[in-house]
N, C-alpha and C positions, 0 to 999 in steps of 0.2 A: 451551256455546261460543257466543260472540256473533258476529254477522255483522260483518266489518270495514266494510262499507258503512254499517251502522247506527251504528257507532262514529264514522265520518267525518261522518255526517249530524248526530249529536249535537254533535260538535266544532264544526261550522259554526254550529249553533244557539246554542251556548254563547258562541262568540266574536263573534257578530254583535250589535252594540249596537242598542238600540231607536232608532227614528227620533227625532231631536232637532231640532225646528223652530227653536229659538233658535240652536243651533249652525250650522244652515244659513244663517240670516240673518246671523250674525256673519262667516261665511266669505265670503259675497257682499259684505258691507260691506268686508271686508279687501281683496278683489280690486279693488273700485272705488277704494279708497284707493291701492293700488299703481298702478292705471291713471292716476289723477289726478297722482300724484307723478312718474310717468315721462314725462309730456308735455314735449317740448322737451329731453329729455336729450341730451347731446352724443354719446353712444355707449355701447356695452356695456362692461362691466368687462373689463379685459385678462385672458384666461384663463391659467392656469398649465399647464405641460407635463403635470403629473400629474393635472390636472382638466380634461378637455375640456369645451367649452361645452355647457351644458344637461345635464350628466351626473349631476346631484345625485340625482334620483329613482331612476334605475336603479342608481346606486352604492349608495344606501341599501338598496334591495331586495336587491342582491347581497350586501352585508355582513350583512344580517339573516339571509339564508338560510345564509350561511357559518357564522355564529355559532351558529345553532340547528340542531344536528346530530342531536339525539335524535328518536325517532319522534314523541313527543308535540309536541316543539317544531316539527318540520317540519309536522305536521298543523295546529297553531295558526297558524304563519306563512303557510301556504297559504290558510287562511281569511281572514287579515288582508289578504293581497294581493288576493284575490277581492273582498272588501268594498271595499277602496280603489278598485279599478277600477270597480266598480259605482257607487260614489258619485261619483267624479271625472268619468267620461266624460259622464254626463248633465249635470253641472254645467257642463262646458266647452262642451257642445253648446247648452244652453238659456240659459246665462248671457250676460253682455255680451260683445261682440266684443273680444277681447284681441289681435287679430292684429298691431296696430301697436305693442305695448308694447315697450319696451327694458329691458334689465337695469339696475337701479339701480347707480350707480357707487360701490359699496362693496366693500371687500376681504372675501372670504369668511372667516368665522371657522373656527378649527380644527374645531369641532364644530357642526353645523348640524342643527336639529331637522327632523323629517320634514315638518311643515307648511310650514316656510320653503322647503324644497326644492321642494315642490309649488307654492308661490307663485312661486319663481324660474322654474319651468317655464312657468307660466301667463304671467308677465310677459314671457317671451321671445317670445311669439307663436307658439311651436312646439306642434304637437299631440303627444300621447303617442306616436303611431306614428312621427312623425319623430324624437322623442327616442330611442326604442328603436333606430331605424335608425342614428342618428349614434353612439350608444354602441357598437353592434356594429362600425361602421367604425373608430371610435377604437381598439377592442380589436385590430382586424386590422392597422392600419397604424401604430400609435403606435411611435415609436422611443424608446430610452432617454432619460431626462430630460436628461442632459448633452449630448445630440446635437441634440435638437429645438430649432430656432430659432423656428419659427412653427407653430402648430397647423394641421391641415388645414382648409380652408374647409368650411362646412356644405354638404352635397350638396343639390341641387335635385331635384325629382321629374322625371326625364327621361322621354322617350317610351318608352325600353326598360325602364322599371320597371312591372311588372304587379301588380295587386292579388292578394294571396294571403291568403285567409281573413280579409279585412277589413283587412289591413295592406298597405302598399306595400313590395314587395321588389324590389331591383335584379336585373336579369337577370345571369346568370353572366358574368364577365369573361374575355376571352381574354388569357392571360399571354404576352406577346410577349418573346422573349429579346432583349436589347440587341444591336444590330448591331456587329460588330467592325470596326475601321477597315480599309478596303480599300487596301492598298499594292501591289497587283499591277502589274507592268510587263511589257510584251510587246515582243519584238524584231521590228520590221517597218519597212517603208519605203513610200513612195507607190507605187501600182500602176505597172508599167512602161508607158511611153507608146508610142504608135504612132510608129515610126521610118520615115523615107524611105530606101529602098534606095539611091537615087542619092547620098545624102549619108552614110549610115552603114550599109553593107551587111553588117557582121559583128557577130554576137551571141556573147558568150563568158560562160560561167558555170560555177560549181562544182556538181557534183551534190549531191543531198540525199536521204537515205533516212530522215530523222527523221519521226516521226509525232505529236509532242507536240501540235501545233496541232489536229489532228482531235479528239483526246480532250478537249482543253479546250473546243472548240466544242460537243461533245456534252454536256459537263458543264453549260455555260451553258444550252443548250436544254432539257435534262432538268430544270433548276431554273426553267424558265419565263422565261428571259431570252434576248434576242438577244445574241450576243457582240459586243464592240467590234471595230471594223474592224481594229485592230492585232493582235488575237488570231487573225486569219484569215490563215494562210499557205497559199495554194492548192496549192503543190507538195507540202506535207505531207499535205493532204487527199487528193490524187490518189494519192500513194505509200503511203497507208495500206492500200490494197487490193493483192491479188496479181493478176497478169496472166499469161496463157498465151502469152508470147512464145517464139519459137524459141530453143532453148538453143544455146550455142556448140558448134562442131564439135570434132573431135579435134586441131586444130592447136595447142592449148595457149593460145589467147587467152582472156582472162578474160571477154570480152563478145561478144555478137552483136547488132548494132543491127537494129531493125525500124522501118521508117518507113511510115506510112499517110497517105493524103490523102482528104478528104471535104469536102462543103459544111459550113460552120459552122452549127450549129443555130440560133444567135441572129442570123445575118446570112447569107442565101443568096448574097450577092454577094461573100463572102470564102471562103477555104478554111481548113480546120483541118488542120495538119500535126502528127501525133503521132509523137514519137521515143521508142522503147522500147529499153532496154538490159537484156538478161537476163544475170545473172551466172552463172558456172559453179558447180555444186554438187559439190564434191569428195567422195570417198568418206569418209563420216563415221567409219568404223571406223579410218581412218588418221590422224585428227586427233591433234595432240600433246596431252600432259597440260596441264590448265588450272589455273593458280594464281590464284584469285579472291579479291580483298579487298573485302568489303562495307564501305563507308564510310558510316556511318549517322548522320544528323542526329538527335540526341536533345535538342535545345533545347526550351525551354518551348513554343514555337509548334507543336511536333509532337505535342501530346497529344490532338488531336481524333481521333475514330474513323476518319476517312478519311486519317489521316496515319500515325503510328507503328503503331497496331493493324493497319491495312490493309497496311502495309509488312511486318510480321511474317508475316501470312498469305501475302503474295505470295512472299516468299523461301522459305516452306515448299514452295510449288509448284515453285520453281526447283530445289530440292535433288534432286528426283526425276530431273532431267535430267543430273545430274553422274555421273561415273564414279568407281570406287574409287580410281583413280590421281590424280584431281583433288584439290586442297586448297583449303580455305576458311579465311579469317581475318576477324575483325570488328574494325573500328576505329570508335569513336564520337567525337563532338565536341559539347560543350555547355559553354561556359565554358573548358574545356581539353580536349585530345584524350586518348584513352585506348585501350588495347588490351583489348577485351572478350573476344576469343577469339584465341589464338595459332594459327598454322598447324595445321590439323586435317584429316586425310583425310576426303573426302566420305562415305566408308563409315561414319564415326562420326556417324551422323545424330542420334542422341539427344543427343550432346554439343553439336552445333551448334544444335539446336532449344532446348536448355536455355539456351544463351548468348543466343539471340534473345529468349526469354521473359523473361529478367532485365532487359532494357532498359526504362528508364523515361524519360519526357520531363521536362526541367527545366533551367533555366539559359539563358544567352545562347549565341550561335552563334560559336564560334571556327573558322570555315570553313577559313582558311588553315592553321592548325596541324593540323587534321584531314587535309587533303590531304597535307601534308608527311609525317605519320606513315604514312598509307596507302601512299604511294609507297615509303617506306623498308621497310615490311613486304613489299610486293610484290617489291621487288628482292631481299630476303633469301630469299624463297620460290622464286624462279624460277631454274631451272638450265638447262643446255644443252638446246636443242630443246624447251623448254617455253614456254608462252604466259602472260604476266602481264597481268592486267586489274584495274583499279580500277572498282568500280561504286558511284557516289555516289547515295544516296537522300536526298532533302531536299525541303522545301517552297520552297527557293530563298532563304531568308532568311539571307543572309550579313551579319551586322551587327557582327561583332567580328573583328579581325585582318586585314581586307582594306584595309589602308591604302594600298597601291600596286597597283592592278589591272594595270598594265603589267608590273610585276615578277612578279606571279603568273602572268600569261599566258606570260611568258618561261620561268618555272619549269616550267609544264605542257608547253610546247613542247619543252623540253629532255628531260623524261621521256618524251615521245612518241617522240622520236628514238632513245631507248634501247630502245624496244620495248614499253613499258608504256602501254597506251591507257586513256583515261578515258571512260566513258559515264555519263550522268546520267538518273536517274529522278525525276520530279516527283510529289509527293503533296500532296493537299489544296488548298484555295482560301483566298483572303483576303489572303495575303501572298506569293503565288506570284511569284517573281522569274524570269519566263520569259527575260528578256534575259540574265541572269547564267547560267542553265542552258544556253542556246544557245551563249554565248561559251565556256563551259568545255568543252562537248562538242565543238564545232568545233575548238578549239585542241588538245584531247586526242585527236583522231582517233577519237572515239567517236560514239555516237548519243545523241539526246535523245528520251525518251518521257515521256508523262504517264499515270499510272495512277490512274484514278478509280473503278474497280470491280475485283472479283476476276476477272471475265471478261477485262478488259484485261490484268491480270497474267498470265493464262493465255496470251494471245496474244503478249505481249512476252517473257516469261521462260520459256515452255515451247515454244510453237509456233515462235517465231523466235529462239530462244536462239543457235543455231549461227550464224545470220547476224549477230547482234548482237556476238558475241564472237570470231568467226574471219573476219577480212577476207580477201578475195581480191584486192583492188586498193586502192591508196592514191592520193591526189591525183588523183581522176578529174575531168576537165574536158571540157566539150562546147563546140564552136565551130561555128556555122552561118554560112556565107557565102551570101547571096542574090544571084541573078542579076538585075540591073536590067533586062535585056531582057524578063524574064518577070514579075517581081514588083515592084510599085510601093511597097508598104508592108508592114511586119510588126510583130508585137507578141508578145513572150514573156509567157506567162500564168504568173505566179508567179515564184519564185526572186529576188525583189527583194533579199533579204539575201545572195544568193550571187553577185552580179554580179562579174565580173572584167574587168580591162582587156584589150584585144586582145593586147597584148604578153605578158600573163601566161600565155597558153596554151602558149607554147613555153619558158617559164622553169620548169625543174624544181625550182627552189628555192621557188616559190610554193606555199603549202599549199592544198589543196582537199579535197573530200569523199572519204569512204571508203565502199566497198561490201562488204557481208559475203557469205558463201557463200550462193548461191541467191537473193540479193536481186535485184529488178528496179527500174529507174529509169525514170520516165516524165516527159516534158516536152512541152508543147503550144505551138505557134505559130499565131496567127491571121495569115494572109498574104492580101494583096490583090493580085490579078493586075493587070497593066497594062491600062488601059482599063476597069476595073470602076467602076460608079457609086458604089461604097463608098469610093473614095479620099477621104481626109480632108484632105490637104494640097494646096494649089494649087502648080503648078510654079513654080520660081523664074524671074524675068525674065532673070536673067543666068546661068542655070545652064549648065554645060558638059555637052553631050550626048554627049561622047566616051566616057563610061563605058558607056553602053548600046550604043554602036556597036562597042565593042571587048570585049564580054562574052565569057565563056568559049567555048571551042571548041564547039560544039554547043549551039545556043540552045534545045534541048529540055530542058536542065537547069534546074530551078527553084532549086535550092540545092545546096550541097556541105557534107556533114556530116563533121566530124572529132571523134574521141574520143581523148583522151590519158590514160594511167594508168601507174602504177608497180606492179610486183609487190611484195608486202609485203617490206620490208627492203632493196629495191633503190633506187639513187640515180638511175638513168636510166629514162626513160619509154618506153612503147610507143605507137605511133600507129596508129589505125584510120581509114580514109577511105571514105566512101560517097557517090556522087552521088545526088541526089534528082530523080526525073523523074516525069512523069505516068503512066508505066508502073508506078509503085510500087503496092503493094496498096491496095485501097480500104478504107474504114473497117470494122473488124471489130467484133464484139460488145464486146471489151475496149476498143477505141478509143472506141466510143460511150459506154461506162460512164465512161471517163476524161473525156470531153467533158461528160457530165452533172454529174460532181462539180466540174469546173472552172467550169461555169456556176453551180452552186450556190454555190461559193465567191465568185464575182464578185457574185452577188446579196447575199451577206452583207457583202461589203466596201463596195460602193457602187453596183453596177449600172451603172457609167458606160458600159461598152462593149457591153452586151447589149440595148440598145434596149427594145422592148416585151416581150421574152422574160421570162417570169415563173416563179414556183415551180411552177405547174401544168405548164408546159412541161418544166422540169427533172425533175419527178416522172414525167411520161409517158416521157421519154427514158430515165431510169434504169430504169423498170419494163420497158421493151422490151429493155434490155441487161443485165438482172440475171443471166441465165445460171445456170451451176452455182455455187451458193452454200452449200457444205456447213456452214459455221459461222454463217451468218446475218448476216455483216457488211454485205452489200449491202442486205439487207432492212431492217436497222437504219438504214442511211443514208437509205433512202426514207422511213422514219418520221420521221427528223430533218428531212427536207425539209418534210414535212407540218406538223411542229411549228413550223418557222421561218415557214412561210406563215401559220399562225394567229397567231403572235406579231407578225408584221409588220403585221397589220391592227389 
């Protein structure tokens, strides 16, 4: 048996030609001839798509190796390649400088001999290492011939190219996914201004228990971006958290107001008045059967992992909270609406999950048709003493069927009055139409939430499901009248999109916010006492001082709080009134937490009214008021403040 290495050695010896001085001289003369002919050439020959520039030598070697597939052939071809490299590299190193040669302007022949390809390479002024590099890149990036209009330019030796085994190799490239167009819109308005009590003593607004803004802000920060100012709705940040306000008494009222007063953290010359409304939590075992219609956006924009896949996982969590007497139906919309699951008892969990699993994303978004079918299904499901709800899950991209927004709003309002409420869950980013989601939820007497993680789904669809689907009060409005004898100026922090006219407060036909079972509502006013150096507005030269002289009966009152709401299904409202005095409770741990979050929101929006107060101050205040935090929501908020501080620098 012979040694394979000896066989290979003999093959090299047999294949290696003897030195030929005359051949070397002819080759050098040929190279000089090409050099002389190329001087003053107008440019290189135009390459063809199937033949990248300077590819001849490598192409010939590759074709030879492909053709010679036998063991003997491969051995011989390997020897020839080795000989060629040994002969050519010293020639190119020791021979004349060919760096400035240009390719002769002649069309390549269909078949080109190996020596001509070597000449072409030499005439190009490219080294063999550069030729191999370009050939490899041409193999990687070349498109089909019928598509390529221009060949890729020859690469230069960049600083990030490191020598590897004598060759120049490019450093690995990071492949960056193309950015999708950002079509997000957010519902917001300019921050509430400071108002002079003598001129405008009454503040009126609709309550809001939505939490979508906080989750959107978190998503921005966790992805290394500060949120745009319009994405920051401070009232939704504050109301994201639970507060330990006193519960209503046995008198049957839906709310019990709690008011606290303390120095404003960012301005010691003003006061911060916190208004908290704690909703009644009825006995859950007495709740009526629930008929729930999942209205699911299955358009093409919902295919991302944080959209339809996360939606399916979220609804799985929700099913565990439903009772056997509850029913579920699924309506989808994408191009056209369709019934994916007819009314099914919640006890048939496998059937419902199978219908969810079958959903796929594709098509355009026929939002209006989907809403119409979902409402029709809900009406058919709901019987006497049962609750009908439509839960819309979407990325907010309503691009088909919404030809008349006003007509759609009227349609939703009509269904709301019949007892079927609409809540909206947002998923995903990039084309989130927050403004549309807010309008639909507000008109439909429901809530708007944004789900960016499975933890958020747990919070919204499990922990707070009862509050989201079973309201205890409709059209809840708050009105605060300030006493000009005590308060010079005030500013409502947040609720910019919930402002009402003064006369709307007593008008029961004006729609306002809904509050679910056990929910709490928090609002904050920054108030400036009379005589404080923090007053921003100069007194009017021609002002009438009679308003302050004839203030309410007892000048110890700072303000007068009114709350108006309707019991679900009722047409007439109930009124709650509470005078606000210095004797009210001082700031509690919950009030301090709300102040920290409100300050955080103002820093994210613009920081216009917080002076030199900064993220460090917000973090310190929040840390001191973290209190009992069983699910870690407050701890998470402090971490978000730290992230925002870093990003702001």
